[in-house]
N, C-alpha and C positions, 0 to 999 in steps of 0.2 A: 430387317425392318418389317413390321406387321403390315399386312395388306389394309388399305383404307376400307372402311365400312361402306356398304352399298347405299350411301346417303348422299343426296344433293342438299346443300343448304340453300334455302330460299329466303331472300331479303328484299323488301321494297324500301326505297330510300329517296328522300328529297332533301338536298343540302345537309348531308350527314357525314361530310368529310372528317369532321372532328370526332365522330363516334365510331366510324367503321374500323379503324385499325385495331381497337380493343376487341370488338366483336369478331373480326376475321381472324385475329391471332388465336382466339379461344377454340377455333375449329381447324386450325392449320394442321395438316399432316395425318388426320385420322378420318376425314370424310373424303369422298371421291371428287366432288367438285362443289363450287359455290356459284350461285346465280344471283346477281343483283339487278333488280329492275328499278330504273330511275324515271322520274318525270320532272320536267321544268326546273332542273337544277341550275343555280347561279353560282355555285362553288365548284370545287374540283372533286366532287363525289366520284365521278366516273373514273378519273385518273387514279384516285386512291384505291378504289376497288380493284382496278386492273393491276396496280402495283402489288396487291396482296393475292393475286392469282385468281380473282373472280372473273366470270364471264358476265358482261354487262349488256343489258337490253334496255332500250328506251321506248316508252309508250305514253299515251295520254293518260291523265288521271281518270280512273273509272269508279272511284269510291274504294274504301278499304277492302270490302269483300271481293269485288270483282277484280281489282288490281292484284290482290293476293292469289286469286285463282289463276289469273293470267301468268303470274310468276311460277306457280306450281306446274303449269303446262310447259314451261321452258326447262324444267328439270330433266335430267337424263337418267336418274337412278330410280329403282322401285320405291325407295323410301326417301322422304324429304324431312328435313329439320327446319321448321319455319321460325325465323328469328326476326326481331326488330333491330335496327342499327344500334340502338342504345342498350342492347342486351349483351350478355356474355355467358358462355357456358362455363360453369364452375368446374374445377377438377373433380369434385364429387359427382356432378351430373355426367361429365364425360365418362367416368368409370361406370356409372349406372347404365349408360347407353351402350357402352362396350359389353357389359355383362348381359344386357338384354339380347344382343345378337349372339354372344358366346353360348348362352343357355338355349338358343333356338326359340326364344320367345317371339321372334319375328314371324314364326310359323304358327303361333298360337293366337297372337293378338294382331289387330289391324291398326293400332295406334298406341301411343303412350303419353301420359300426362305427367307433369311434375310441378312442384311449387316454384313460384317466382318471388324473389326477395329483393326489395327496393333499398338502395342506399339513399338516405335522406338526412341532410344537414350534417350530422356527425356520427351516424350509426346505421347498422342494418335494422330495418323495421321487421319485427318478428311477431307482432300481434295486430289486433284491430282489423279493419277492413282490407288492409293491404297484404296480409299474410295469413294463410299460405297461398292464396290466389292461384290455385291449380290451373294450369293451362295445358291443353292438348296440342302439342307442337311437333311431336315425332310421329309421322303418319305414313301409312302405305298409300301411295298416290292412287292406286286402283280402287280404294275403298273410302276415300276421304275427300271432302270439298269444304271450302269455307262457305258458311251460310249465315243466316240472320239478316239484320237490317243492312242495306247497302251503305248507309252513312256512318253508323256507330254501332258498337257492341257486336261486331262480327264474331262468329265462333265456329269451331270446326264441327262438321257433321261427319260421323264415323259410322260406316255400315259394318259393325262387328264389335267384338270385345276390345276394351281399352285397358292397358296395364297402367299401374301407378308406380312411378319411380320416386326415390326419396331425395336425390340431389337437387340443389337449388339452381334455377336459372337466375343469374344476377341481372338486376335492372337498374340503370342509372338514368331514370326518367326525368328527374327534377334536380339539376345541379345547384339551383338556388331557390329560395322562397319566392323570389320574383317570378321565376319561370313557372312555378306551380300556380301562383295567382293568375298569371297570364292565360293559363289553360282553362280557368273557370269559364271565361267567356267563350273560348273556342268550343268547349264541351256543350255550353248552352246553345251555341249556334247549331251544332249537330242535333241536339235534343229538339230544337225548334223544327228542323227539317223533318225529323222523324214524326213529330206530333202533327205537323201539317199534312204529311203523307197519309196518316190514318185518321185525320179529323179530330185530334185531341183538343179538349177544352180546358180552360182554367177552372180550378176547384179550390175554394177556400180551405176545405178539409185537407186536401193534399198539400197545399202550400204551407200549412201549419204543422200537420202531423208528420209528413215525410222528413223534414229536417230534424225535428225532435227525435224521431225514431232512429235516424242515421247516426246522430251523436251518441245516443244511449247504446245502440248496438255496438258501435265501434269502440267506445271508450270503456264501457262497463261489461257487456256480455262477451265481447271478444278481447277483453283485457288490454285495450290500448294504453291504459295508464301505466303498464309495465314498460313502455317504450319512452318514459320520461316526457320532457316537454315536446319533442317531436310527435309523440303519440297523442298528446293533448291537442297540438296544432292540427294534426291530420283529422281528428274527430270533428273539431270545430269547422275546419275548412270543408270537409265532406258535407257537413250539415249546411253550411253556407252555400256551397255549390248547388245543392238540391233546392235551396230557397231561391237562388238566382234563376234556375231553370224554370221553376213554376211562376216566378215573377215575370219572366219574359213572356210566358203565355198570356198573363194578364195584360201586359203592355201591348202585345200583338192584337188582342181583342178590343182594347179600349183606347188605343192611341188615336188622337185626332189633331188636325192642324189648327193652330190658334186663329 
């Protein structure tokens, strides 16, 4: 049996008992260990994680960026593979990661990025704004930290060269249309926190032009029409989500009690 790679898998999770088995099964046997950081769970996330061999830590919620960095600090190996509970390492991506170490690329690069592919309604989405959606998730812990806004759109800061792998990270983010619609307001809440922190103001120009641009970019320029009706829905929903976010800014500035 081959030796596990010098990788700790890092996952933050809240009420993810239904997703974790698929995620953890995709890394079983070829990484050294798995760290799952939980907060305020009301389901059996911790028990499921432990059943699949993960080490579980619990902490207060610190925002996505800081909680993910806290999880990175709990890892034991020089490399970390940062996953969300609703993601799965595809066989192709596993082969690419194994090749990365077999070739000695872990001595040439400080991190690796790869495309993330979403399953939505009845198919894998392979065009539009959702694909290829390259994410830097395989990182040398000595040279990488999560950065960006503490509330939304956190991203990996890498002090050194980044390799690009071809295998897909599978993402099961929206099991139903309803689950996607529900996220529009959640993302708008995070957007509002971000705008309040930097003093953002409502703009008619942004409220009109950003949604129109998002639809055109996703559906036409990025070939979202090739994904059939799901591609059409995603382009419209992305545009509407942008419209809701900027409308929330208007509401925040103009809301008054009757």
